C-alpha atoms as a printed R data frame, in Angstrom:
   type eleno elety resid chain resno       x      y       z
1  ATOM     1    CA   UNK     A     1 -21.719 49.539 -15.823
2  ATOM     2    CA   UNK     A     2 -17.988 48.991 -15.430
3  ATOM     3    CA   UNK     A     3 -15.838 46.627 -17.422
4  ATOM     4    CA   UNK     A     4 -12.991 44.644 -15.844
5  ATOM     5    CA   UNK     A     5 -10.541 47.530 -16.318
6  ATOM     6    CA   UNK     A     6 -12.828 49.886 -14.406
7  ATOM     7    CA   UNK     A     7 -13.996 51.845 -17.464
8  ATOM     8    CA   UNK     A     8 -17.634 52.911 -17.574
9  ATOM     9    CA   UNK     A     9 -19.645 51.161 -20.263
10 ATOM    10    CA   UNK     A    10 -22.444 53.434 -21.450
11 ATOM    11    CA   UNK     A    11 -25.839 51.839 -21.319
12 ATOM    12    CA   UNK     A    12 -28.252 52.278 -24.195
13 ATOM    13    CA   UNK     A    13 -31.222 49.949 -24.183
14 ATOM    14    CA   UNK     A    14 -33.976 49.442 -21.633
15 ATOM    15    CA   UNK     A    15 -32.502 45.988 -20.989
16 ATOM    16    CA   UNK     A    16 -29.062 47.520 -20.395
17 ATOM    17    CA   UNK     A    17 -30.495 49.917 -17.818
18 ATOM    18    CA   UNK     A    18 -32.664 47.282 -16.168
19 ATOM    19    CA   UNK     A    19 -29.686 44.944 -15.807
20 ATOM    20    CA   UNK     A    20 -27.444 47.865 -14.884
21 ATOM    21    CA   UNK     A    21 -29.730 48.901 -12.048
22 ATOM    22    CA   UNK     A    22 -29.597 45.367 -10.682
23 ATOM    23    CA   UNK     A    23 -25.810 45.424 -10.972
24 ATOM    24    CA   UNK     A    24 -25.686 48.808  -9.228
25 ATOM    25    CA   UNK     A    25 -27.769 47.517  -6.329
26 ATOM    26    CA   UNK     A    26 -25.548 44.436  -6.078
27 ATOM    27    CA   UNK     A    27 -22.465 46.665  -6.085
28 ATOM    28    CA   UNK     A    28 -23.838 48.730  -3.201
29 ATOM    29    CA   UNK     A    29 -24.691 45.530  -1.332
30 ATOM    30    CA   UNK     A    30 -21.218 44.101  -1.826
31 ATOM    31    CA   UNK     A    31 -19.178 43.210   1.235
32 ATOM    32    CA   UNK     A    32 -16.009 43.066  -0.870
33 ATOM    33    CA   UNK     A    33 -13.488 45.465   0.668
34 ATOM    34    CA   UNK     A    34 -12.159 46.268  -2.818
35 ATOM    35    CA   UNK     A    35 -15.522 47.891  -3.577
36 ATOM    36    CA   UNK     A    36 -14.957 51.218  -1.867
37 ATOM    37    CA   UNK     A    37 -17.509 53.913  -1.183
38 ATOM    38    CA   UNK     A    38 -15.841 55.994  -3.918
39 ATOM    39    CA   UNK     A    39 -16.422 53.202  -6.448
40 ATOM    40    CA   UNK     A    40 -20.038 52.841  -5.362
41 ATOM    41    CA   UNK     A    41 -20.679 56.577  -5.568
42 ATOM    42    CA   UNK     A    42 -18.975 56.813  -8.956
43 ATOM    43    CA   UNK     A    43 -21.068 53.952 -10.330
44 ATOM    44    CA   UNK     A    44 -24.252 55.585  -9.034
45 ATOM    45    CA   UNK     A    45 -23.309 58.958 -10.517
46 ATOM    46    CA   UNK     A    46 -22.443 57.482 -13.934
47 ATOM    47    CA   UNK     A    47 -25.595 55.378 -14.023
48 ATOM    48    CA   UNK     A    48 -27.803 58.338 -13.134
49 ATOM    49    CA   UNK     A    49 -26.153 60.659 -15.680
50 ATOM    50    CA   UNK     A    50 -26.317 57.987 -18.373
51 ATOM    51    CA   UNK     A    51 -30.024 57.403 -17.667
52 ATOM    52    CA   UNK     A    52 -30.827 61.132 -17.661
53 ATOM    53    CA   UNK     A    53 -29.083 61.553 -21.022
54 ATOM    54    CA   UNK     A    54 -30.933 58.601 -22.486
55 ATOM    55    CA   UNK     A    55 -34.255 59.995 -21.257
56 ATOM    56    CA   UNK     A    56 -33.489 63.236 -23.083
57 ATOM    57    CA   UNK     A    57 -32.594 61.346 -26.268
58 ATOM    58    CA   UNK     A    58 -35.948 59.550 -26.259
59 ATOM    59    CA   UNK     A    59 -38.106 62.483 -25.123
60 ATOM    60    CA   UNK     A    60 -40.140 62.335 -28.360
61 ATOM    61    CA   UNK     A    61 -40.906 58.616 -28.034
62 ATOM    62    CA   UNK     A    62 -43.599 58.108 -25.383
63 ATOM    63    CA   UNK     A    63 -43.250 54.324 -25.240
64 ATOM    64    CA   UNK     A    64 -39.494 54.399 -24.672
65 ATOM    65    CA   UNK     A    65 -39.699 57.370 -22.334
66 ATOM    66    CA   UNK     A    66 -42.247 55.494 -20.204
67 ATOM    67    CA   UNK     A    67 -39.931 52.479 -19.888
68 ATOM    68    CA   UNK     A    68 -36.890 54.589 -19.010
69 ATOM    69    CA   UNK     A    69 -38.968 56.678 -16.595
70 ATOM    70    CA   UNK     A    70 -39.938 53.492 -14.746
71 ATOM    71    CA   UNK     A    71 -36.257 52.682 -14.295
72 ATOM    72    CA   UNK     A    72 -35.623 56.270 -13.187
73 ATOM    73    CA   UNK     A    73 -38.365 55.864 -10.560
74 ATOM    74    CA   UNK     A    74 -36.698 52.697  -9.267
75 ATOM    75    CA   UNK     A    75 -33.373 54.534  -9.178
76 ATOM    76    CA   UNK     A    76 -34.968 57.355  -7.174
77 ATOM    77    CA   UNK     A    77 -36.288 54.820  -4.653
78 ATOM    78    CA   UNK     A    78 -32.820 53.311  -4.386
79 ATOM    79    CA   UNK     A    79 -31.319 56.784  -3.935
80 ATOM    80    CA   UNK     A    80 -33.692 57.387  -1.012
81 ATOM    81    CA   UNK     A    81 -32.463 54.186   0.622
82 ATOM    82    CA   UNK     A    82 -28.867 55.300   0.126
83 ATOM    83    CA   UNK     A    83 -29.498 58.505   2.056
84 ATOM    84    CA   UNK     A    84 -29.797 56.364   5.175
85 ATOM    85    CA   UNK     A    85 -26.632 54.440   4.298
């Protein structure tokens, strides 16, 4: 996700994405006024793009693709919830 300076940290492993999705959900749930809608939207956009790129990189590996696709499905569910936000 983001480091303390606000720079995006690219995620690579299934664990990174699993933890990153949890962090993303926590970010969107944050009541901290410093966490603006722009920050939330940027984090979502970066996470989604990073995940899509990783899925393409592992397209030839069914086992990895299946794991990343499960995270992508969870992200899609979260995105649906955000539409009502």
